[in-house]
MDAnalysis code that builds the backbone (N, CA, C; Angstrom):
import MDAnalysis as mda
import numpy as np

u = mda.Universe.empty(240, n_residues=80, atom_resindex=np.repeat(np.arange(80), 3), trajectory=True)
u.add_TopologyAttr("name", ["N", "CA", "C"] * 80)
u.add_TopologyAttr("resid", np.arange(1, 81))
u.add_TopologyAttr("resname", ["MET", "GLY", "GLN", "ARG", "PHE", "GLU", "THR", "GLY", "LEU", "MET", "HIS", "ILE", "PRO", "GLU", "ASP", "LYS", "PRO", "LEU", "PRO", "GLY", "GLN", "ARG", "GLU", "PRO", "CYS", "PRO", "HIS", "VAL", "LEU", "ILE", "GLY", "ASP", "GLU", "GLY", "PHE", "ALA", "LEU", "LYS", "PRO", "TYR", "LEU", "MET", "ARG", "PRO", "LEU", "PRO", "TYR", "ARG", "GLN", "SER", "LYS", "ALA", "ASP", "ALA", "ARG", "LYS", "GLU", "LYS", "TYR", "ASN", "THR", "GLY", "LEU", "TYR", "ARG", "ALA", "ARG", "SER", "GLY", "VAL", "GLU", "ASN", "ALA", "PHE", "GLY", "ILE", "LEU", "SER", "GLN", "LYS"])
u.atoms.positions = np.array([
    [5.411, 4.645, 15.825],
    [4.411, 4.809, 14.811],
    [3.679, 3.487, 14.560],
    [4.441, 2.404, 14.512],
    [3.830, 1.096, 14.307],
    [2.864, 0.735, 15.415],
    [3.225, 1.068, 16.649],
    [2.340, 0.784, 17.782],
    [1.058, 1.605, 17.687],
    [1.163, 2.832, 17.202],
    [-0.037, 3.674, 17.062],
    [-0.967, 3.121, 15.990],
    [-0.397, 2.579, 14.906],
    [-1.242, 1.928, 13.903],
    [-1.913, 0.699, 14.496],
    [-1.166, -0.071, 15.248],
    [-1.704, -1.292, 15.846],
    [-2.864, -0.998, 16.796],
    [-2.753, 0.072, 17.564],
    [-3.781, 0.390, 18.556],
    [-4.882, 1.292, 18.012],
    [-4.753, 1.737, 16.752],
    [-5.780, 2.567, 16.144],
    [-5.720, 4.026, 16.547],
    [-4.556, 4.511, 16.962],
    [-4.411, 5.891, 17.419],
    [-3.818, 6.829, 16.365],
    [-3.748, 6.406, 15.115],
    [-3.132, 7.241, 14.081],
    [-4.122, 8.199, 13.418],
    [-5.373, 8.160, 13.811],
    [-6.392, 9.065, 13.257],
    [-6.456, 8.979, 11.731],
    [-6.541, 7.764, 11.236],
    [-6.668, 7.525, 9.796],
    [-8.103, 7.849, 9.391],
    [-8.303, 8.527, 8.263],
    [-9.674, 8.845, 7.833],
    [-10.519, 7.587, 7.640],
    [-11.821, 7.760, 7.741],
    [-12.727, 6.635, 7.531],
    [-12.656, 6.168, 6.082],
    [-13.049, 4.910, 5.866],
    [-13.051, 4.350, 4.515],
    [-13.952, 5.176, 3.608],
    [-13.487, 5.405, 2.371],
    [-14.251, 6.165, 1.382],
    [-14.230, 5.409, 0.065],
    [-15.275, 5.575, -0.747],
    [-15.242, 4.957, -2.078],
    [-14.243, 5.681, -2.981],
    [-13.620, 4.940, -3.857],
    [-12.753, 5.548, -4.859],
    [-13.631, 6.275, -5.874],
    [-13.070, 7.215, -6.626],
    [-13.885, 7.935, -7.613],
    [-14.587, 6.972, -8.576],
    [-15.877, 7.163, -8.752],
    [-16.660, 6.329, -9.644],
    [-17.087, 4.996, -9.056],
    [-16.812, 4.764, -7.771],
    [-17.163, 3.504, -7.120],
    [-18.148, 3.761, -5.987],
    [-18.804, 2.712, -5.532],
    [-19.734, 2.842, -4.411],
    [-19.223, 2.184, -3.135],
    [-18.439, 1.141, -3.302],
    [-17.951, 0.392, -2.139],
    [-16.789, 1.134, -1.479],
    [-16.835, 1.322, -0.151],
    [-15.739, 2.030, 0.521],
    [-14.430, 1.249, 0.441],
    [-13.361, 1.982, 0.359],
    [-12.020, 1.408, 0.266],
    [-11.196, 1.936, 1.447],
    [-10.501, 1.069, 2.166],
    [-9.737, 1.540, 3.327],
    [-8.474, 2.297, 2.925],
    [-8.015, 3.166, 3.793],
    [-6.730, 3.840, 3.618],
    [-5.664, 2.882, 4.137],
    [-4.588, 2.704, 3.378],
    [-3.545, 1.749, 3.748],
    [-2.164, 2.356, 3.541],
    [-1.179, 1.702, 4.121],
    [0.223, 2.027, 3.873],
    [0.742, 1.077, 2.810],
    [1.775, 1.490, 2.087],
    [2.397, 0.647, 1.075],
    [3.781, 0.283, 1.578],
    [4.087, -1.005, 1.574],
    [5.385, -1.461, 2.041],
    [6.009, -2.445, 1.075],
    [7.181, -2.945, 1.445],
    [7.828, -3.964, 0.625],
    [7.835, -5.290, 1.376],
    [8.588, -6.256, 0.855],
    [8.578, -7.603, 1.423],
    [9.115, -7.668, 2.846],
    [9.830, -6.638, 3.282],
    [10.426, -6.636, 4.610],
    [9.432, -6.435, 5.737],
    [8.213, -6.048, 5.424],
    [7.203, -5.789, 6.441],
    [6.311, -7.010, 6.638],
    [5.877, -7.204, 7.873],
    [4.941, -8.286, 8.182],
    [3.549, -7.900, 7.686],
    [2.717, -8.889, 7.422],
    [1.344, -8.628, 6.982],
    [0.546, -7.987, 8.111],
    [-0.132, -6.910, 7.792],
    [-0.989, -6.198, 8.737],
    [-2.245, -5.763, 7.995],
    [-3.357, -5.520, 8.700],
    [-4.588, -5.101, 8.022],
    [-4.476, -3.739, 7.338],
    [-3.568, -2.898, 7.786],
    [-3.422, -1.545, 7.259],
    [-2.249, -1.412, 6.280],
    [-1.651, -2.541, 5.877],
    [-0.444, -2.507, 5.048],
    [-0.625, -3.362, 3.800],
    [-0.299, -2.790, 2.642],
    [-0.271, -3.559, 1.397],
    [1.181, -3.837, 1.054],
    [1.475, -5.093, 0.789],
    [2.831, -5.471, 0.396],
    [2.750, -6.440, -0.772],
    [3.823, -6.553, -1.545],
    [3.772, -7.416, -2.727],
    [3.594, -8.883, -2.359],
    [3.012, -9.614, -3.282],
    [2.884, -11.058, -3.129],
    [4.226, -11.700, -3.460],
    [4.501, -12.901, -2.927],
    [5.768, -13.573, -3.247],
    [5.952, -13.763, -4.755],
    [7.179, -13.685, -5.193],
    [7.511, -13.738, -6.619],
    [6.965, -15.002, -7.285],
    [7.125, -16.151, -6.663],
    [6.661, -17.413, -7.256],
    [5.152, -17.414, -7.475],
    [4.401, -16.873, -6.534],
    [2.946, -16.818, -6.679],
    [2.544, -15.873, -7.800],
    [3.201, -14.737, -7.875],
    [2.788, -13.722, -8.845],
    [3.129, -14.130, -10.279],
    [4.184, -14.882, -10.488],
    [4.546, -15.300, -11.844],
    [3.579, -16.342, -12.384],
    [2.912, -17.080, -11.507],
    [1.986, -18.123, -11.943],
    [0.579, -17.586, -12.200],
    [0.285, -16.360, -11.784],
    [-1.070, -15.817, -11.889],
    [-0.996, -14.376, -12.406],
    [-1.643, -14.122, -13.533],
    [-1.583, -12.790, -14.153],
    [-2.203, -11.716, -13.261],
    [-3.259, -12.051, -12.516],
    [-3.893, -11.062, -11.621],
    [-2.939, -10.658, -10.501],
    [-2.203, -11.618, -9.967],
    [-1.255, -11.321, -8.889],
    [-0.078, -10.500, -9.424],
    [0.336, -10.799, -10.647],
    [1.410, -10.028, -11.265],
    [0.961, -8.581, -11.485],
    [-0.286, -8.390, -11.900],
    [-0.832, -7.049, -12.098],
    [-0.903, -6.296, -10.766],
    [-1.302, -6.995, -9.701],
    [-1.334, -6.392, -8.358],
    [0.068, -5.922, -7.961],
    [1.055, -6.800, -8.128],
    [2.427, -6.440, -7.756],
    [2.937, -5.262, -8.582],
    [2.605, -5.239, -9.871],
    [3.044, -4.142, -10.733],
    [2.421, -2.823, -10.284],
    [1.128, -2.837, -10.000],
    [0.455, -1.622, -9.530],
    [1.007, -1.143, -8.194],
    [1.272, -2.080, -7.303],
    [1.833, -1.725, -5.996],
    [3.238, -1.144, -6.149],
    [4.028, -1.726, -7.045],
    [5.370, -1.202, -7.290],
    [5.299, 0.229, -7.828],
    [4.383, 0.482, -8.749],
    [4.254, 1.829, -9.310],
    [3.834, 2.840, -8.257],
    [2.912, 2.444, -7.392],
    [2.479, 3.346, -6.321],
    [3.640, 3.639, -5.374],
    [4.359, 2.591, -4.987],
    [5.487, 2.772, -4.071],
    [6.569, 3.625, -4.705],
    [6.822, 3.423, -5.991],
    [7.834, 4.194, -6.695],
    [7.455, 5.670, -6.740],
    [6.185, 5.959, -6.996],
    [5.724, 7.346, -7.017],
    [5.885, 8.033, -5.677],
    [5.559, 7.326, -4.614],
    [5.703, 7.895, -3.269],
    [7.176, 8.132, -2.950],
    [8.029, 7.161, -3.267],
    [9.463, 7.323, -3.004],
    [10.041, 8.491, -3.799],
    [9.625, 8.654, -5.051],
    [10.107, 9.780, -5.858],
    [9.641, 11.113, -5.279],
    [8.399, 11.168, -4.822],
    [7.887, 12.404, -4.229],
    [8.687, 12.772, -2.977],
    [8.987, 11.797, -2.133],
    [9.779, 12.092, -0.940],
    [11.203, 12.490, -1.310],
    [11.742, 11.900, -2.374],
    [13.090, 12.293, -2.826],
    [13.118, 13.729, -3.285],
    [12.127, 14.140, -4.039],
    [12.042, 15.531, -4.509],
    [11.862, 16.457, -3.325],
    [10.994, 16.076, -2.385],
    [10.727, 16.905, -1.202],
    [11.986, 17.077, -0.354],
    [12.781, 16.010, -0.228],
    [13.989, 16.105, 0.605],
    [15.074, 16.981, -0.027],
    [15.018, 17.167, -1.348],
    [15.999, 18.031, -2.013],
    [15.645, 19.513, -1.906],
    [14.433, 19.831, -1.517],
    [13.988, 21.236, -1.428],
    [14.522, 21.879, -0.172],
])
């Protein structure tokens, strides 16, 4: 799967604007600190950087909430 993302063979939809916005936003995967930086992957910023900057802390908090929601959805789905 990682190789398909790297080579662009995953058939990811084209960038679209978020609701109420005009600028297109790319579709990305959400990961944790264990993943290497990639153009298609969002991962948290290092703890030391985020504690010194409120914007970075807000980014990490939002990313954590998104990741938590996805993990909960997969947990519910796996119990069905």
